[in-house]
C-alpha positions in Angstrom: 0.0 0.0 0.0 1.3 3.4 -0.9 2.2 5.9 1.8 -0.4 8.3 0.3 -3.1 6.0 1.7 -2.4 7.5 5.2 -1.2 11.1 4.7 -1.1 11.8 8.4 -2.3 10.6 11.8 -3.0 12.8 14.8 -2.5 11.0 18.1 -1.1 11.8 21.5 -0.7 15.5 20.6 1.2 15.3 17.4 0.8 14.7 13.7 2.8 11.9 11.9 3.0 10.9 8.3 2.8 7.1 8.4 2.7 4.1 6.1 1.0 1.7 8.5 -1.3 2.3 11.5 -0.9 0.9 14.9 -4.5 0.0 15.8 -5.4 -0.7 19.4 -8.2 -3.1 20.4 -9.9 -2.4 23.7 -10.8 -6.0 24.9 -11.0 -5.1 28.5 -14.8 -5.8 28.6 -14.5 -9.4 27.6 -15.4 -12.1 30.1 -14.9 -15.4 28.3 -18.2 -17.3 28.4 -19.8 -14.3 30.2 -20.8 -11.7 27.6 -22.7 -13.7 25.0 -22.6 -12.7 21.4 -20.1 -9.8 21.8 -17.4 -12.4 22.5 -18.2 -14.2 19.3 -18.2 -10.9 17.5 -14.7 -9.9 18.8 -13.1 -13.3 18.2 -14.3 -13.6 14.6 -13.6 -9.9 13.9 -10.0 -10.3 15.0 -9.4 -13.4 13.0 -10.8 -11.8 9.9 -8.7 -8.6 10.4 -5.6 -10.8 10.7 -6.6 -12.4 7.4 -7.5 -9.4 5.3 -5.2 -6.7 6.6 -1.6 -7.2 5.6 -0.4 -3.7 6.3 -1.3 -2.4 9.8 -0.2 -3.5 13.2 -2.5 -4.4 16.1 -2.2 -4.2 19.9 -4.9 -6.0 21.8 -5.4 -4.8 25.4 -6.5 -7.9 27.4 -7.8 -8.2 31.0 -6.8 -10.9 33.4 -9.6 -13.3 32.6 -9.1 -13.4 28.8 -6.8 -16.1 27.4 -4.1 -15.1 25.0 -5.9 -17.2 22.3 -8.0 -14.1 21.6 -4.9 -12.6 19.9 -4.5 -14.0 16.3 -1.3 -15.9 15.7 0.2 -13.2 13.4 3.4 -11.1 13.6 1.2 -8.0 13.2 -0.8 -8.8 16.4 0.4 -8.7 19.9 -1.4 -8.7 23.3 -0.9 -6.5 26.3 -2.0 -8.0 29.6 -3.7 -5.4 31.8 -3.9 -5.6 35.6 -7.7 -5.6 35.8 -10.6 -8.1 35.9 -13.7 -7.5 33.8 -15.8 -9.5 36.1 -15.7 -6.6 38.6 -17.2 -4.0 36.3 -16.5 -0.9 38.4 -12.8 -1.7 38.5 -12.7 -2.4 34.8 -14.4 0.9 34.0 -12.1 2.8 36.3 -9.1 1.2 34.7 -10.5 1.9 31.2 -11.0 5.6 32.0 -7.8 6.3 33.9 -5.0 3.9 33.1 -5.8 2.8 29.5 -5.4 6.3 28.0 -1.8 6.3 29.4 -1.1 2.9 28.0 -2.4 4.0 24.5 0.0 6.9 24.5 2.9 4.7 25.7 2.3 2.1 22.9 1.9 4.8 20.2 -1.6 3.7 19.3 -2.8 5.7 16.2 -6.5 4.7 16.5 -8.5 2.6 19.0 -11.4 0.2 18.4 -13.8 -0.2 21.3 -15.8 -3.3 20.4 -17.8 -3.4 23.7 -19.9 -0.2 23.9 -17.6 1.9 26.2 -14.6 4.1 25.3 -11.9 5.7 27.4 -13.3 9.2 27.5 -10.0 11.0 27.9 -7.9 9.1 25.4 -5.9 11.4 23.1 -5.9 9.1 20.0 -8.9 8.8 17.6 -11.5 6.2 18.5 -14.1 4.0 16.8 -16.7 2.5 19.2 -19.1 -0.4 18.4 -22.7 -0.2 19.7 -24.4 -3.6 19.6 -27.8 -2.1 20.7 -29.3 0.8 22.7 -31.5 -1.3 25.0 -30.8 0.9 28.0 -32.5 3.8 26.2 -35.3 1.8 24.5 -36.2 -0.7 27.3 -34.8 0.8 30.6 -37.3 -1.5 32.4 -35.0 -4.4 31.8 -32.1 -2.8 33.7 -31.4 -2.4 37.4 -32.3 1.1 38.5 -28.8 1.6 40.0 -27.1 0.7 36.7 -29.0 3.0 34.4 -27.2 6.3 35.3 -23.8 4.8 34.6 -25.0 3.2 31.3 -26.5 6.6 30.2 -23.3 8.5 31.1 -20.8 6.1 29.7 -22.5 5.3 26.4 -23.4 9.0 25.7 -19.8 9.9 26.5 -18.4 7.1 24.4 -20.5 8.3 21.4 -19.4 11.9 21.9 -15.7 11.2 22.2 -15.5 8.7 19.3 -14.8 10.0 15.8 -16.7 7.1 14.2 -19.4 4.8 15.5 -20.3 1.3 14.3 -23.8 0.0 14.7 -24.4 -3.7 14.1 -27.6 -3.2 12.2 -29.5 -0.5 10.3 -32.0 -0.5 13.2 -29.3 0.1 15.8 -27.9 2.9 13.6 -31.3 4.6 13.6 -31.6 4.2 17.3 -28.2 5.8 17.8 -29.1 8.7 15.6 -32.4 9.3 17.4 -31.3 8.7 21.0 -27.8 10.1 21.1 -27.6 13.5 19.4 -23.8 13.5 19.5 -23.8 10.3 17.4 -25.3 11.9 14.3 -23.2 12.1 11.2 -20.6 9.6 12.3 -22.5 6.2 12.2 -21.8 3.3 10.0 -24.0 0.2 10.0 -21.7 -2.9 9.8 -23.5 -6.2 10.3 -22.0 -9.3 11.8 -20.7 -12.2 9.7 -21.5 -15.8 10.2 -19.2 -18.6 11.2 -18.6 -20.7 8.0 -18.9 -23.9 10.1 -22.7 -23.4 10.0 -22.7 -23.8 6.2 -21.0 -27.1 6.6 -23.8 -28.1 9.1 -26.3 -27.2 6.4 -24.6 -29.6 4.0 -24.7 -32.4 6.6 -28.4 -31.7 7.2 -29.2 -31.9 3.5 -27.3 -35.2 3.2 -29.4 -36.7 6.0 -32.7 -35.3 4.7 -35.3 -38.0 4.4 -33.8 -40.0 7.3 -36.2 -41.0 10.1 -36.8 -38.2 12.6 -35.3 -38.7 16.0 -37.7 -40.1 18.7 -37.1 -37.0 20.9 -36.8 -34.1 18.4 -36.1 -30.7 19.9 -36.6 -27.0 19.2 -33.5 -24.9 19.9 -33.4 -21.4 21.4 -29.9 -19.8 21.6 -30.3 -17.0 24.1 -29.1 -15.4 27.3 -31.8 -15.8 30.0 -32.6 -12.1 30.2 -36.1 -10.5 30.4 -36.1 -9.0 26.9 -35.5 -12.5 25.4 -39.2 -13.2 26.0 -38.5 -16.8 27.1 -41.4 -16.9 29.6 -43.9 -16.6 26.7 -41.8 -19.1 24.7 -42.1 -21.7 27.6 -45.9 -21.1 27.8 -46.3 -21.5 24.1 -44.2 -24.6 24.1 -46.5 -26.1 26.8 -49.5 -25.7 24.6 -47.6 -27.0 21.5 -46.7 -30.2 23.4 -50.3 -31.1 23.9 -50.4 -32.0 20.2 -46.7 -33.0 19.9 -45.6 -34.5 23.2 -42.4 -36.0 21.6 -40.7 -32.5 21.4 -38.3 -31.0 23.8 -37.2 -27.4 24.1 -33.4 -26.7 24.5 -32.3 -23.2 25.6 -28.6 -22.7 25.2 -27.1 -19.5 26.7 -25.9 -17.7 29.7 -28.0 -17.6 32.9 -29.1 -14.0 33.1 -31.5 -11.9 35.2 -34.5 -14.0 34.2 -32.9 -17.4 35.0 -34.5 -18.0 38.4 -38.0 -17.1 37.3 -37.7 -19.3 34.2 -36.6 -22.3 36.2 -39.5 -21.8 38.6 -41.9 -21.5 35.7 -40.7 -24.8 34.2 -41.1 -26.5 37.6 -44.6 -25.2 38.2 -45.6 -26.4 34.7 -44.1 -29.8 35.3 -41.8 -29.5 32.2 -38.5 -30.3 33.9 -38.1 -33.4 31.7 -39.0 -31.6 28.5 -37.1 -28.2 28.8 -33.4 -28.0 29.2 -31.3 -24.9 30.1 -27.7 -25.7 29.1 -26.0 -22.6 30.3 -23.0 -21.3 28.3 -21.6 -24.2 26.2 -18.4 -24.6 24.1 -18.6 -23.8 20.5 -18.3 -27.5 19.5 -21.4 -28.3 21.6 -23.3 -25.5 19.9 -22.4 -26.9 16.5 -23.8 -30.3 17.6 -27.1 -28.7 18.8 -27.5 -26.9 15.4 -26.8 -30.1 13.5 -29.5 -32.0 15.5 -32.2 -29.3 16.0 -35.6 -29.7 14.3 -36.1 -26.0 14.4 -34.9 -22.7 15.9 -37.0 -20.2 17.8 -36.0 -16.6 18.4 -38.8 -14.9 20.5 -37.0 -11.7 21.6 -38.8 -8.5 22.3 -35.7 -6.5 21.4 -32.4 -7.2 19.7 -29.5 -5.2 18.3 -28.7 -7.8 15.7 -29.5 -11.5 16.1 -26.5 -13.7 15.5 -28.2 -17.1 16.3 -30.8 -16.4 13.7 -28.1 -15.8 11.0 -26.4 -19.0 12.2 -29.7 -21.0 11.9 -30.3 -19.7 8.4 -26.7 -20.7 7.4 -27.3 -24.1 8.9 -30.5 -24.6 6.9 -32.6 -24.9 10.1 -36.3 -24.0 9.8 -36.6 -20.8 11.9 -39.3 -18.8 13.6 -38.5 -15.3 14.9 -40.2 -12.2 16.3 -41.3 -9.6 13.8 -38.8 -7.0 15.1 -36.7 -4.8 12.7 -33.3 -6.5 13.2 -34.7 -9.9 12.5 -36.5 -8.6 9.4 -33.2 -7.2 8.2 -31.5 -10.6 8.7 -34.2 -13.1 7.5 -36.3 -11.3 5.0 -39.0 -13.9 4.0 -37.0 -16.9 4.9 -38.0 -17.2 8.6 -41.5 -17.4 9.9 -42.3 -14.2 11.8 -44.7 -13.8 14.7 -45.9 -11.2 17.2 -43.7 -11.7 20.2 -46.4 -10.4 22.6 -48.7 -13.2 21.7 -48.3 -16.7 23.2 -50.8 -18.1 20.6 -48.7 -16.6 17.8 -45.5 -18.3 19.1 -47.4 -21.6 19.4 -48.5 -21.3 15.7 -45.0 -20.5 14.7 -43.8 -23.7 16.4 -46.4 -25.6 14.4 -45.2 -24.1 11.2 -41.5 -24.7 11.6 -41.9 -28.3 12.8 -44.8 -29.6 10.8 -45.0 -27.7 7.5 -42.8 -29.8 5.2 -42.8 -27.2 2.4 -41.6 -24.5 4.7 -38.9 -26.8 6.1 -37.7 -27.8 2.7 -37.5 -24.2 1.6 -35.6 -23.2 4.7 -33.0 -25.9 4.0 -32.2 -24.3 0.6 -32.9 -20.6 0.9 -31.6 -20.2 4.5 -27.9 -20.7 3.5 -28.4 -18.5 0.4 -29.7 -15.7 2.6 -27.0 -16.1 5.2 -24.2 -16.1 2.6 -24.5 -12.3 2.6 -23.2 -12.2 6.2 -19.4 -12.5 6.0 -16.9 -11.8 8.7 -14.3 -10.7 6.2 -16.7 -8.1 4.9 -17.3 -7.0 8.5 -13.6 -6.7 9.0 -13.1 -4.7 5.8 -15.9 -2.3 6.8 -14.5 -1.9 10.3 -11.0 -1.2 8.9 -12.4 1.5 6.7 -13.9 3.2 9.8 -10.6 2.9 11.7 -8.7 4.4 8.8 -11.3 7.2 8.4 -11.0 8.0 12.1 -7.2 8.1 12.0 -7.3 10.4 9.0 -10.2 12.4 10.4 -12.1 12.0 7.1 -15.4 10.5 6.0 -14.9 6.9 4.9 -15.3 6.0 1.3 -18.0 3.3 1.4 -18.1 3.0 -2.4 -14.4 2.3 -3.1 -11.7 0.5 -1.2 -8.8 1.9 -3.3 -8.2 5.1 -1.2 -8.8 3.5 2.2 -6.1 0.8 1.9 -8.6 -2.0 2.5 -7.7 -5.1 0.5 -10.2 -6.5 -2.1 -12.8 -8.8 -0.6 -11.6 -12.4 -0.8 -13.7 -14.6 -3.0 -13.3 -18.1 -1.4 -11.9 -17.6 2.1 -15.3 -16.4 3.3 -16.6 -20.0 3.2 -13.6 -21.4 5.0 -13.7 -21.6 8.8 -11.0 -19.5 10.4 -8.4 -21.6 12.1 -8.2 -20.9 15.9 -5.1 -19.1 17.0 -2.4 -21.6 18.1 0.0 -19.3 19.9 -0.4 -16.5 22.4 0.4 -13.7 19.9 2.6 -12.0 22.6 5.6 -11.4 20.4 8.0 -8.5 20.1 6.5 -5.2 19.1 6.3 -5.3 15.2 8.4 -2.6 13.6 6.5 0.6 13.1 6.9 2.0 9.6 6.6 5.7 10.3 8.4 8.7 8.9 
């Protein structure tokens, strides 16, 4: 890439003409197995950045809980272990706001990516912050009262201090523009990709099509047990569905959130302990197995910023039913069966459709992967890199052409190849900075 691609960068109080950027990744928020889809987002984003960006250097700021396997095994990536634990959120936020800015200056970071909502408000380098949703503004009733003032302050401040903002869906981009005035004019909608392993699962499911159905088929829900996930209605709808189809089980895979105790009590009171399973957070390999065996997927949320399990289900060719909410409409189009999430009867009817209607099931097997093929982590990485470069240059990104931004052309085949997991810790010597 020519030096003209980056005429100058302003960071830490000075301008520099540079050939390659040193990009910081603020991974302090990450609790492995504890933050749901944002962990999947960050891991696949970093892997794709390591694959598509052959020019810039990356420094990943890790907390004490996160393993070094988060850092891709590439000479352009290195990790910095920080003396803070994300599991104690006040300490993590204090570290992020006070000590991280000094570390960014010490390591000559040209631009910082904050993939977990919050940014260090007093950092001197340009920043790009990712907003996965704006639930604290739209559904404050799902938050603890004592947490809301901090969410409002930190997220508004993060939007204000960042040069560019990434929203994970068009709907989240609209929410940002409407709810945070300082966000207007600097938002880019950059959707998630999908793990290519799910396309391989679709091939396996097609090969086994026509085989006898299992004696205990199950409907899969991939969801943290939070109130906005609407699982109470899903459980009630499943109870009614079982009166006609007693062979079915419901498997809910995801973290045990604020609604976990109430859900477990509901299941006990309905006598469904043998028919509804809450797995908790499970390894990725176990999730693949569930997708390979599931009869259908249900996504009953009242609110979402994106909807990664729905994309994964489409990619795997699983007949899917989802709430008729804007992010799910963006993802699924006409491929998933959509229902009113406020109606238990509508959810029950959706379960009937995705498990019993053979025409719908056959169409989902073919058209689901076709629809999901538009969600590609390499494309997500390219768009994210454009925003980082624009922030470093203090310009509007060119969304029509990659020539001036230094983003490599989109790969044509690697998007359908599962990224290999990192095999080393990535904590090598600081790569040579090419600055003049």
